[in-house]
Phi, psi and omega in degrees: 000125182287151177277126180249125179282122181277142177232128179300144182286347185262005178283147181257104181250173178300322179297317181291324176296320178297318178297319180296320179297326179293320184284313183232064184298333185288346180272356179263130176227120182057036178081358180247158180276129174270104188294327180294318178294320179297318178297320178296319180294323181285329174048247186289350182275353178278149175289146175277117182295342180273346180275134180277139174233152175290136179180169177252127180232144177204159177298132179090007183295319180299315179295321179297316178296320179298315180293327181293334182271356178284127180298144182285155180256356180256169178216151177271135178257141180290000000 
C-alpha cells in the first residue's frame, strides 16, 4: 500500500486561489481580494454580526484557530 501524504482540505494554496478566482473573479483586484466586493456578492449568506449565537469566546481565539489548522511537522511512529 503506497504512502499518501494527507493534506487538510482547509489550507489555502495557489491552486485553491485559482479555483476561487474562476468562481468569483470580480472580487479580485490587482491579484488581491477586495473584501467589500466579496461581502456584497455574498449578501444574505453572511452572518449578521449583531445577532447573538451560542459560542465560546476568549482573547486569542482567532490566533488559536489559525495555529490549529497548520499541518503538523511531526509524525507518530508505531
